[in-house]
Every structure is written in C-alpha cells, then in structure tokens.
C-alpha positions as CSV (number, residue, x, y, z in Angstrom):
1,Q,-0.2,0.0,-0.3
2,V,0.7,3.4,-0.6
3,Q,2.9,5.4,2.0
4,L,4.4,9.0,3.2
5,V,6.8,9.0,5.1
6,E,7.8,13.1,6.9
7,S,10.8,13.8,8.3
8,G,13.5,15.9,9.2
9,G,10.9,18.3,12.3
10,G,12.5,19.4,15.6
11,L,12.9,22.8,17.5
12,V,15.3,25.2,16.0
13,Q,15.5,28.6,17.1
14,P,13.9,31.7,15.1
15,G,16.4,32.2,11.9
16,G,16.8,28.7,12.0
17,S,16.6,25.9,9.4
18,L,15.6,22.9,8.8
19,R,14.6,20.2,5.6
20,L,12.1,18.0,5.6
21,S,11.7,14.9,3.8
22,C,9.3,13.2,2.4
23,A,9.8,9.3,1.7
24,A,7.2,7.8,-0.7
25,S,6.5,3.8,-0.8
26,G,4.0,1.8,-3.3
27,M,3.2,3.8,-5.4
28,M,5.0,5.8,-9.1
29,F,6.3,8.1,-7.3
30,S,7.3,10.1,-10.6
31,S,4.0,10.5,-11.6
32,Y,2.4,12.0,-8.7
33,G,2.6,15.8,-7.8
34,M,4.0,16.3,-3.9
35,R,2.0,18.9,-1.8
36,W,3.7,19.7,1.7
37,Y,1.0,21.2,4.5
38,R,0.6,22.1,8.0
39,Q,-1.6,22.9,11.0
40,T,-1.5,24.1,14.1
41,P,-4.7,23.3,16.8
42,G,-7.9,24.5,15.9
43,K,-6.9,26.0,12.9
44,Q,-7.4,24.7,9.1
45,R,-4.6,22.4,7.2
46,E,-2.8,25.2,5.5
47,F,-1.1,24.8,1.6
48,V,3.1,25.1,2.2
49,A,4.6,24.1,-1.1
50,L,4.2,22.2,-4.5
51,I,5.8,20.4,-6.3
52,N,4.0,18.3,-9.6
53,S,5.4,15.9,-11.6
54,A,7.4,18.2,-13.9
55,T,9.0,19.5,-11.5
56,Y,7.1,22.6,-11.7
57,T,6.8,24.6,-7.8
58,Q,4.5,26.6,-6.5
59,L,4.6,28.4,-2.5
60,A,2.6,30.2,-0.6
61,D,2.7,34.0,0.1
62,S,4.3,33.1,3.8
63,A,7.4,30.8,2.2
64,K,8.3,32.5,-0.4
65,G,11.7,33.8,-0.4
66,R,11.9,31.4,2.4
67,F,11.2,27.6,1.4
68,T,12.0,25.5,-1.8
69,I,10.4,22.9,-2.3
70,S,12.4,20.2,-4.2
71,R,12.3,16.3,-5.6
72,D,14.4,13.6,-6.1
73,N,12.5,10.9,-8.1
74,P,15.3,7.8,-7.8
75,K,15.3,8.2,-4.0
76,N,11.0,9.0,-4.2
77,T,11.5,11.5,-1.9
78,V,10.5,14.6,-1.9
79,Y,12.3,17.5,0.2
80,L,11.2,20.9,1.6
81,Q,14.0,23.2,2.9
82,M,12.9,26.1,5.0
83,N,15.2,28.7,5.9
84,S,15.2,32.2,8.1
85,L,11.8,30.4,10.0
86,K,9.6,32.0,12.4
87,P,8.3,31.3,15.1
88,E,4.5,31.4,12.8
89,D,6.2,28.4,10.9
90,T,5.4,26.3,13.6
91,A,3.2,23.9,12.5
92,V,3.1,20.1,12.1
93,Y,4.3,19.2,8.7
94,Y,2.9,17.3,6.9
95,C,3.1,15.4,2.9
96,N,0.8,15.2,0.3
97,A,0.9,12.6,-2.8
98,F,-2.1,14.0,-5.6
99,R,-2.7,12.2,-9.1
100,G,-6.0,13.2,-10.4
101,P,-9.0,12.3,-7.9
102,T,-6.5,10.5,-5.5
103,Q,-4.6,11.4,-2.6
104,Y,-2.1,10.6,0.2
105,W,-1.6,11.7,3.0
106,G,1.5,11.6,5.6
107,Q,1.7,11.0,9.5
108,G,3.4,14.5,9.8
109,T,6.2,15.9,11.2
110,Q,6.5,18.4,14.5
111,V,8.5,22.0,13.6
112,T,8.7,24.0,16.6
113,V,10.6,27.0,15.8
114,S,11.1,28.8,19.6
115,S,14.4,30.4,21.3
C-alpha cells in the first residue's frame, strides 16, 4: 500500500533552518504531484508548497523567499528546505501526494520554532 513518511522536524531557533523529507513507497512516485501542508491546533490545514511531476513549483505567500520544495525521483522523496524560520512557522507539516482525484497523506512531522 502507499506510504508517505515525513521526517526532519524538530525544535529550531528563530532564523534557523530545517529540511523536511517525505519518503514515498507503494506508488509510482514520479507520476504524482507532491505538496506540503501545515496545521496548528484549532486551524485548518494550510498549503505550503507544491511540486508537480514536471517539477513546476508553487509556494504559499508565507513561504516565498524562505522555503524551497524539491524532489528526487530515484529516491522517491520530496523535500522542503525551510530557511529563516519564524515562530509562526510552528506547526505539524504534512506531505501530500496527488494524481487526478487520488490523494495520499503522511502522518506529519512537528516543527517548532522557538528560542
């Protein structure tokens, strides 16, 4: 079955960096678009970044200039490089794979930005 496993979250000081990874299995990874979302308690899940199968990328306004999304198809992995982190970036970050109406979600990884 399809599995998406996020890693790389943790505690970081404001201004710091983290790289999140999402390893996929059980799917033809290269044919799927991949997205990162984030969610804080009591709020809706928020779009962060997208990379499609043709490596077109899109970032939320809050991520532009600080975050980069990339993918390594031979490794079945998508990355989110996050720089200049702010306390408001604190959230659980989720990986999402999509192709047409089909979607899969990972279990999430916690990112906490605090001094």
